[in-house]
Jmol script that loads the backbone (N, CA, C; Angstrom):
load data "model"
ATOM      1  N   MET A   1     -34.592  56.739  57.332  1.00  0.00           N
ATOM      2  CA  MET A   1     -34.017  57.787  56.402  1.00  0.00           C
ATOM      3  C   MET A   1     -34.995  57.809  55.176  1.00  0.00           C
ATOM      4  N   LEU A   2     -35.761  56.664  54.650  1.00  0.00           N
ATOM      5  CA  LEU A   2     -36.556  56.834  53.603  1.00  0.00           C
ATOM      6  C   LEU A   2     -37.855  57.628  53.988  1.00  0.00           C
ATOM      7  N   LEU A   3     -38.296  57.279  55.184  1.00  0.00           N
ATOM      8  CA  LEU A   3     -39.473  58.112  55.633  1.00  0.00           C
ATOM      9  C   LEU A   3     -39.073  59.666  55.717  1.00  0.00           C
ATOM     10  N   MET A   4     -37.970  59.958  56.126  1.00  0.00           N
ATOM     11  CA  MET A   4     -37.578  61.513  56.195  1.00  0.00           C
ATOM     12  C   MET A   4     -37.514  62.085  54.790  1.00  0.00           C
ATOM     13  N   LYS A   5     -36.979  61.251  53.922  1.00  0.00           N
ATOM     14  CA  LYS A   5     -36.802  61.750  52.549  1.00  0.00           C
ATOM     15  C   LYS A   5     -38.259  62.155  51.958  1.00  0.00           C
ATOM     16  N   ALA A   6     -39.183  61.140  52.184  1.00  0.00           N
ATOM     17  CA  ALA A   6     -40.612  61.095  51.700  1.00  0.00           C
ATOM     18  C   ALA A   6     -41.286  62.336  52.342  1.00  0.00           C
ATOM     19  N   CYS A   7     -41.078  62.705  53.547  1.00  0.00           N
ATOM     20  CA  CYS A   7     -41.615  63.821  54.207  1.00  0.00           C
ATOM     21  C   CYS A   7     -41.076  65.102  53.664  1.00  0.00           C
ATOM     22  N   LEU A   8     -39.767  65.163  53.479  1.00  0.00           N
ATOM     23  CA  LEU A   8     -39.094  66.399  52.876  1.00  0.00           C
ATOM     24  C   LEU A   8     -39.715  66.577  51.460  1.00  0.00           C
ATOM     25  N   ILE A   9     -40.160  65.558  50.727  1.00  0.00           N
ATOM     26  CA  ILE A   9     -40.609  65.837  49.331  1.00  0.00           C
ATOM     27  C   ILE A   9     -42.087  66.111  49.456  1.00  0.00           C
ATOM     28  N   MET A  10     -42.696  65.454  50.100  1.00  0.00           N
ATOM     29  CA  MET A  10     -44.242  65.663  50.276  1.00  0.00           C
ATOM     30  C   MET A  10     -44.786  66.873  50.837  1.00  0.00           C
ATOM     31  N   THR A  11     -44.020  67.368  51.961  1.00  0.00           N
ATOM     32  CA  THR A  11     -44.578  68.612  52.791  1.00  0.00           C
ATOM     33  C   THR A  11     -44.583  69.808  51.826  1.00  0.00           C
ATOM     34  N   PRO A  12     -43.601  70.133  50.991  1.00  0.00           N
ATOM     35  CA  PRO A  12     -43.670  71.394  50.175  1.00  0.00           C
ATOM     36  C   PRO A  12     -44.791  71.131  49.102  1.00  0.00           C
ATOM     37  N   ALA A  13     -44.817  69.844  48.493  1.00  0.00           N
ATOM     38  CA  ALA A  13     -45.845  69.559  47.497  1.00  0.00           C
ATOM     39  C   ALA A  13     -47.222  69.754  47.943  1.00  0.00           C
ATOM     40  N   ALA A  14     -47.419  69.283  49.163  1.00  0.00           N
ATOM     41  CA  ALA A  14     -48.899  69.421  49.788  1.00  0.00           C
ATOM     42  C   ALA A  14     -49.141  70.717  50.139  1.00  0.00           C
ATOM     43  N   THR A  15     -48.226  71.600  50.496  1.00  0.00           N
ATOM     44  CA  THR A  15     -48.361  72.935  50.911  1.00  0.00           C
ATOM     45  C   THR A  15     -48.753  73.783  49.809  1.00  0.00           C
ATOM     46  N   LEU A  16     -48.102  73.543  48.652  1.00  0.00           N
ATOM     47  CA  LEU A  16     -48.273  74.314  47.370  1.00  0.00           C
ATOM     48  C   LEU A  16     -49.620  73.893  46.950  1.00  0.00           C
ATOM     49  N   ALA A  17     -49.910  72.620  46.900  1.00  0.00           N
ATOM     50  CA  ALA A  17     -51.353  72.125  46.340  1.00  0.00           C
ATOM     51  C   ALA A  17     -52.348  72.730  47.198  1.00  0.00           C
ATOM     52  N   GLY A  18     -52.217  72.913  48.518  1.00  0.00           N
ATOM     53  CA  GLY A  18     -53.400  73.313  49.344  1.00  0.00           C
ATOM     54  C   GLY A  18     -53.443  74.858  49.336  1.00  0.00           C
ATOM     55  N   CYS A  19     -52.384  75.476  49.099  1.00  0.00           N
ATOM     56  CA  CYS A  19     -52.340  77.118  49.022  1.00  0.00           C
ATOM     57  C   CYS A  19     -52.657  77.749  47.776  1.00  0.00           C
ATOM     58  N   GLY A  20     -52.841  76.845  46.696  1.00  0.00           N
ATOM     59  CA  GLY A  20     -52.986  77.641  45.458  1.00  0.00           C
ATOM     60  C   GLY A  20     -54.348  78.451  45.419  1.00  0.00           C
ATOM     61  N   THR A  21     -54.227  79.456  44.581  1.00  0.00           N
ATOM     62  CA  THR A  21     -55.458  80.309  44.261  1.00  0.00           C
ATOM     63  C   THR A  21     -55.894  80.134  42.951  1.00  0.00           C
ATOM     64  N   SER A  22     -57.156  80.573  42.712  1.00  0.00           N
ATOM     65  CA  SER A  22     -57.716  80.401  41.271  1.00  0.00           C
ATOM     66  C   SER A  22     -58.446  81.820  41.152  1.00  0.00           C
ATOM     67  N   GLY A  23     -58.588  82.214  39.896  1.00  0.00           N
ATOM     68  CA  GLY A  23     -59.314  83.420  39.742  1.00  0.00           C
ATOM     69  C   GLY A  23     -60.914  83.073  39.879  1.00  0.00           C
ATOM     70  N   PRO A  24     -61.651  84.129  39.852  1.00  0.00           N
ATOM     71  CA  PRO A  24     -63.117  84.012  40.060  1.00  0.00           C
ATOM     72  C   PRO A  24     -63.840  83.166  38.736  1.00  0.00           C
ATOM     73  N   ALA A  25     -64.790  82.485  39.198  1.00  0.00           N
ATOM     74  CA  ALA A  25     -65.471  81.607  38.234  1.00  0.00           C
ATOM     75  C   ALA A  25     -66.370  82.443  37.366  1.00  0.00           C
ATOM     76  N   ASP A  26     -66.604  82.072  36.106  1.00  0.00           N
ATOM     77  CA  ASP A  26     -67.408  82.880  35.251  1.00  0.00           C
ATOM     78  C   ASP A  26     -68.924  82.461  35.609  1.00  0.00           C
ATOM     79  N   VAL A  27     -69.718  83.535  35.950  1.00  0.00           N
ATOM     80  CA  VAL A  27     -71.078  83.393  36.502  1.00  0.00           C
ATOM     81  C   VAL A  27     -72.102  83.847  35.389  1.00  0.00           C
ATOM     82  N   SER A  28     -71.717  83.929  34.131  1.00  0.00           N
ATOM     83  CA  SER A  28     -72.556  84.339  33.088  1.00  0.00           C
ATOM     84  C   SER A  28     -73.727  83.424  32.964  1.00  0.00           C
ATOM     85  N   GLY A  29     -73.421  82.035  32.991  1.00  0.00           N
ATOM     86  CA  GLY A  29     -74.651  81.141  32.824  1.00  0.00           C
ATOM     87  C   GLY A  29     -75.575  81.401  34.049  1.00  0.00           C
ATOM     88  N   LEU A  30     -75.202  81.456  35.213  1.00  0.00           N
ATOM     89  CA  LEU A  30     -76.089  81.703  36.211  1.00  0.00           C
ATOM     90  C   LEU A  30     -76.851  82.973  36.099  1.00  0.00           C
ATOM     91  N   ARG A  31     -76.285  84.100  35.494  1.00  0.00           N
ATOM     92  CA  ARG A  31     -76.877  85.227  35.342  1.00  0.00           C
ATOM     93  C   ARG A  31     -78.017  85.151  34.256  1.00  0.00           C
ATOM     94  N   ARG A  32     -77.686  84.326  33.137  1.00  0.00           N
ATOM     95  CA  ARG A  32     -78.755  84.182  32.152  1.00  0.00           C
ATOM     96  C   ARG A  32     -79.772  83.382  32.889  1.00  0.00           C
ATOM     97  N   VAL A  33     -79.585  82.551  33.721  1.00  0.00           N
ATOM     98  CA  VAL A  33     -80.748  81.753  34.386  1.00  0.00           C
ATOM     99  C   VAL A  33     -81.569  82.639  35.310  1.00  0.00           C
ATOM    100  N   ALA A  34     -80.884  83.377  36.213  1.00  0.00           N
ATOM    101  CA  ALA A  34     -81.453  84.163  37.259  1.00  0.00           C
ATOM    102  C   ALA A  34     -82.046  85.375  36.792  1.00  0.00           C
ATOM    103  N   GLY A  35     -81.409  85.946  35.826  1.00  0.00           N
ATOM    104  CA  GLY A  35     -81.894  87.393  35.306  1.00  0.00           C
ATOM    105  C   GLY A  35     -81.390  88.289  36.341  1.00  0.00           C
ATOM    106  N   THR A  36     -81.954  89.557  36.025  1.00  0.00           N
ATOM    107  CA  THR A  36     -81.711  90.697  36.919  1.00  0.00           C
ATOM    108  C   THR A  36     -82.840  91.368  37.514  1.00  0.00           C
ATOM    109  N   ASP A  37     -84.002  90.588  37.464  1.00  0.00           N
ATOM    110  CA  ASP A  37     -85.303  91.110  37.954  1.00  0.00           C
ATOM    111  C   ASP A  37     -85.099  91.506  39.423  1.00  0.00           C
ATOM    112  N   LEU A  38     -84.413  90.690  40.323  1.00  0.00           N
ATOM    113  CA  LEU A  38     -84.365  90.851  41.690  1.00  0.00           C
ATOM    114  C   LEU A  38     -83.649  92.170  42.083  1.00  0.00           C
ATOM    115  N   ILE A  39     -82.821  92.753  41.360  1.00  0.00           N
ATOM    116  CA  ILE A  39     -82.223  93.988  41.475  1.00  0.00           C
ATOM    117  C   ILE A  39     -83.107  95.088  42.068  1.00  0.00           C
ATOM    118  N   GLY A  40     -82.942  95.465  43.317  1.00  0.00           N
ATOM    119  CA  GLY A  40     -83.948  96.444  43.760  1.00  0.00           C
ATOM    120  C   GLY A  40     -85.217  95.942  44.346  1.00  0.00           C
ATOM    121  N   ALA A  41     -85.523  94.811  44.184  1.00  0.00           N
ATOM    122  CA  ALA A  41     -86.778  94.256  44.697  1.00  0.00           C
ATOM    123  C   ALA A  41     -86.638  94.045  46.160  1.00  0.00           C
ATOM    124  N   ARG A  42     -87.715  94.544  46.868  1.00  0.00           N
ATOM    125  CA  ARG A  42     -87.815  94.262  48.305  1.00  0.00           C
ATOM    126  C   ARG A  42     -88.965  93.377  48.647  1.00  0.00           C
ATOM    127  N   GLY A  43     -89.862  93.156  47.908  1.00  0.00           N
ATOM    128  CA  GLY A  43     -91.215  92.260  48.204  1.00  0.00           C
ATOM    129  C   GLY A  43     -92.143  93.166  48.858  1.00  0.00           C
ATOM    130  N   ALA A  44     -92.051  94.495  48.760  1.00  0.00           N
ATOM    131  CA  ALA A  44     -93.187  95.304  49.416  1.00  0.00           C
ATOM    132  C   ALA A  44     -94.283  95.582  48.630  1.00  0.00           C
ATOM    133  N   THR A  45     -94.102  95.485  47.300  1.00  0.00           N
ATOM    134  CA  THR A  45     -95.154  95.944  46.290  1.00  0.00           C
ATOM    135  C   THR A  45     -95.554  94.730  45.534  1.00  0.00           C
ATOM    136  N   ASP A  46     -96.718  94.929  44.854  1.00  0.00           N
ATOM    137  CA  ASP A  46     -96.980  93.873  43.643  1.00  0.00           C
ATOM    138  C   ASP A  46     -95.795  93.727  42.541  1.00  0.00           C
ATOM    139  N   ALA A  47     -95.250  94.887  42.163  1.00  0.00           N
ATOM    140  CA  ALA A  47     -94.260  94.906  41.094  1.00  0.00           C
ATOM    141  C   ALA A  47     -93.152  94.232  41.801  1.00  0.00           C
ATOM    142  N   ASP A  48     -92.669  94.245  43.039  1.00  0.00           N
ATOM    143  CA  ASP A  48     -91.670  93.436  43.577  1.00  0.00           C
ATOM    144  C   ASP A  48     -92.020  91.972  43.504  1.00  0.00           C
ATOM    145  N   GLN A  49     -93.225  91.602  44.012  1.00  0.00           N
ATOM    146  CA  GLN A  49     -93.478  90.343  43.832  1.00  0.00           C
ATOM    147  C   GLN A  49     -93.484  89.567  42.481  1.00  0.00           C
ATOM    148  N   ARG A  50     -93.899  90.369  41.394  1.00  0.00           N
ATOM    149  CA  ARG A  50     -93.691  89.828  40.080  1.00  0.00           C
ATOM    150  C   ARG A  50     -92.384  89.688  39.731  1.00  0.00           C
ATOM    151  N   LYS A  51     -91.432  90.582  40.175  1.00  0.00           N
ATOM    152  CA  LYS A  51     -90.059  90.286  39.948  1.00  0.00           C
ATOM    153  C   LYS A  51     -89.500  89.154  40.640  1.00  0.00           C
ATOM    154  N   ILE A  52     -89.948  88.915  41.864  1.00  0.00           N
ATOM    155  CA  ILE A  52     -89.465  87.542  42.489  1.00  0.00           C
ATOM    156  C   ILE A  52     -90.159  86.270  41.871  1.00  0.00           C
ATOM    157  N   ASP A  53     -91.292  86.448  41.420  1.00  0.00           N
ATOM    158  CA  ASP A  53     -91.889  85.404  40.743  1.00  0.00           C
ATOM    159  C   ASP A  53     -91.354  85.025  39.329  1.00  0.00           C
ATOM    160  N   ARG A  54     -90.791  86.073  38.645  1.00  0.00           N
ATOM    161  CA  ARG A  54     -90.203  85.753  37.309  1.00  0.00           C
ATOM    162  C   ARG A  54     -88.731  85.188  37.644  1.00  0.00           C
ATOM    163  N   THR A  55     -88.249  85.504  38.711  1.00  0.00           N
ATOM    164  CA  THR A  55     -86.776  84.877  39.032  1.00  0.00           C
ATOM    165  C   THR A  55     -87.095  83.383  39.360  1.00  0.00           C
ATOM    166  N   VAL A  56     -88.129  83.099  40.272  1.00  0.00           N
ATOM    167  CA  VAL A  56     -88.314  81.662  40.810  1.00  0.00           C
ATOM    168  C   VAL A  56     -88.701  80.849  39.443  1.00  0.00           C
ATOM    169  N   VAL A  57     -89.373  81.412  38.610  1.00  0.00           N
ATOM    170  CA  VAL A  57     -89.806  80.621  37.227  1.00  0.00           C
ATOM    171  C   VAL A  57     -88.627  80.239  36.486  1.00  0.00           C
ATOM    172  N   ARG A  58     -87.528  81.246  36.385  1.00  0.00           N
ATOM    173  CA  ARG A  58     -86.304  81.121  35.771  1.00  0.00           C
ATOM    174  C   ARG A  58     -85.511  79.952  36.393  1.00  0.00           C
ATOM    175  N   PHE A  59     -85.458  79.936  37.800  1.00  0.00           N
ATOM    176  CA  PHE A  59     -84.758  78.924  38.545  1.00  0.00           C
ATOM    177  C   PHE A  59     -85.481  77.511  38.276  1.00  0.00           C
ATOM    178  N   CYS A  60     -86.748  77.465  38.245  1.00  0.00           N
ATOM    179  CA  CYS A  60     -87.424  76.221  37.939  1.00  0.00           C
ATOM    180  C   CYS A  60     -87.198  75.743  36.724  1.00  0.00           C
ATOM    181  N   ALA A  61     -87.256  76.706  35.672  1.00  0.00           N
ATOM    182  CA  ALA A  61     -87.046  76.267  34.172  1.00  0.00           C
ATOM    183  C   ALA A  61     -85.685  75.746  33.934  1.00  0.00           C
ATOM    184  N   GLY A  62     -84.764  76.330  34.635  1.00  0.00           N
ATOM    185  CA  GLY A  62     -83.413  76.129  34.515  1.00  0.00           C
ATOM    186  C   GLY A  62     -82.928  74.803  35.201  1.00  0.00           C
ATOM    187  N   GLY A  63     -83.820  74.175  36.081  1.00  0.00           N
ATOM    188  CA  GLY A  63     -83.467  72.899  36.769  1.00  0.00           C
ATOM    189  C   GLY A  63     -82.612  73.325  37.906  1.00  0.00           C
ATOM    190  N   VAL A  64     -82.566  74.528  38.467  1.00  0.00           N
ATOM    191  CA  VAL A  64     -81.778  74.859  39.583  1.00  0.00           C
ATOM    192  C   VAL A  64     -82.519  74.277  40.812  1.00  0.00           C
ATOM    193  N   TRP A  65     -83.846  74.339  40.913  1.00  0.00           N
ATOM    194  CA  TRP A  65     -84.439  73.893  41.973  1.00  0.00           C
ATOM    195  C   TRP A  65     -85.348  72.656  41.450  1.00  0.00           C
ATOM    196  N   THR A  66     -85.646  71.909  42.392  1.00  0.00           N
ATOM    197  CA  THR A  66     -86.550  70.637  42.069  1.00  0.00           C
ATOM    198  C   THR A  66     -87.894  71.114  41.864  1.00  0.00           C
ATOM    199  N   ARG A  67     -88.685  70.079  41.326  1.00  0.00           N
ATOM    200  CA  ARG A  67     -90.129  70.328  41.057  1.00  0.00           C
ATOM    201  C   ARG A  67     -90.821  70.662  42.364  1.00  0.00           C
ATOM    202  N   LYS A  68     -90.534  69.842  43.457  1.00  0.00           N
ATOM    203  CA  LYS A  68     -91.117  69.911  44.820  1.00  0.00           C
ATOM    204  C   LYS A  68     -90.883  71.413  45.238  1.00  0.00           C
ATOM    205  N   GLU A  69     -89.634  71.828  45.111  1.00  0.00           N
ATOM    206  CA  GLU A  69     -89.221  73.205  45.625  1.00  0.00           C
ATOM    207  C   GLU A  69     -90.034  74.317  44.955  1.00  0.00           C
ATOM    208  N   CYS A  70     -90.023  74.130  43.527  1.00  0.00           N
ATOM    209  CA  CYS A  70     -90.946  75.074  42.719  1.00  0.00           C
ATOM    210  C   CYS A  70     -92.318  75.098  43.229  1.00  0.00           C
ATOM    211  N   GLY A  71     -92.748  73.913  43.481  1.00  0.00           N
ATOM    212  CA  GLY A  71     -94.282  73.742  43.911  1.00  0.00           C
ATOM    213  C   GLY A  71     -94.463  74.548  45.345  1.00  0.00           C
ATOM    214  N   LEU A  72     -93.413  74.594  46.175  1.00  0.00           N
ATOM    215  CA  LEU A  72     -93.570  75.298  47.470  1.00  0.00           C
ATOM    216  C   LEU A  72     -93.691  76.815  47.186  1.00  0.00           C
ATOM    217  N   HIS A  73     -93.156  77.221  46.178  1.00  0.00           N
ATOM    218  CA  HIS A  73     -93.277  78.706  45.994  1.00  0.00           C
ATOM    219  C   HIS A  73     -94.590  79.070  45.664  1.00  0.00           C
ATOM    220  N   GLY A  74     -95.417  78.281  44.798  1.00  0.00           N
ATOM    221  CA  GLY A  74     -96.608  78.517  44.403  1.00  0.00           C
ATOM    222  C   GLY A  74     -97.600  78.314  45.643  1.00  0.00           C
ATOM    223  N   GLU A  75     -97.384  77.576  46.476  1.00  0.00           N
ATOM    224  CA  GLU A  75     -98.183  77.339  47.519  1.00  0.00           C
ATOM    225  C   GLU A  75     -98.211  78.552  48.512  1.00  0.00           C
ATOM    226  N   SER A  76     -97.152  79.281  48.580  1.00  0.00           N
ATOM    227  CA  SER A  76     -96.860  80.410  49.453  1.00  0.00           C
ATOM    228  C   SER A  76     -97.478  81.756  48.909  1.00  0.00           C
ATOM    229  N   ILE A  77     -97.896  81.706  47.722  1.00  0.00           N
ATOM    230  CA  ILE A  77     -98.545  82.803  47.077  1.00  0.00           C
ATOM    231  C   ILE A  77     -99.996  82.937  47.487  1.00  0.00           C
ATOM    232  N   ALA A  78    -100.564  83.967  48.122  1.00  0.00           N
ATOM    233  CA  ALA A  78    -101.813  83.863  48.745  1.00  0.00           C
ATOM    234  C   ALA A  78    -102.965  84.019  47.663  1.00  0.00           C
ATOM    235  N   ALA A  79    -102.758  84.920  46.692  1.00  0.00           N
ATOM    236  CA  ALA A  79    -103.744  85.117  45.633  1.00  0.00           C
ATOM    237  C   ALA A  79    -102.874  85.357  44.225  1.00  0.00           C
ATOM    238  N   PRO A  80    -103.446  84.837  43.218  1.00  0.00           N
ATOM    239  CA  PRO A  80    -102.772  84.980  41.869  1.00  0.00           C
ATOM    240  C   PRO A  80    -102.567  86.530  41.570  1.00  0.00           C
ATOM    241  N   ARG A  81    -101.672  86.809  40.854  1.00  0.00           N
ATOM    242  CA  ARG A  81    -101.465  88.313  40.549  1.00  0.00           C
ATOM    243  C   ARG A  81    -101.602  88.569  39.051  1.00  0.00           C
TER     244      ARG A  81
END
end "model"
wireframe off; spacefill off
backbone 0.3
color backbone group
């Protein structure tokens, strides 16, 4: 009887806790770090590559990527721009 009572109490509580929804998170901090340079960039031109590079620098400076990951981007650039 005690087990049945516990199940009757816990089932609705667990269902409500698992099915809760929340609003979208505020991404203004990420937007400040990432910037908007990548919008429209396809990587096909030197200007596009500069946009990509500026975004990578922001991620590295913001601590989003590790020093090793930031170094890998530098190694993949064939010639300085």
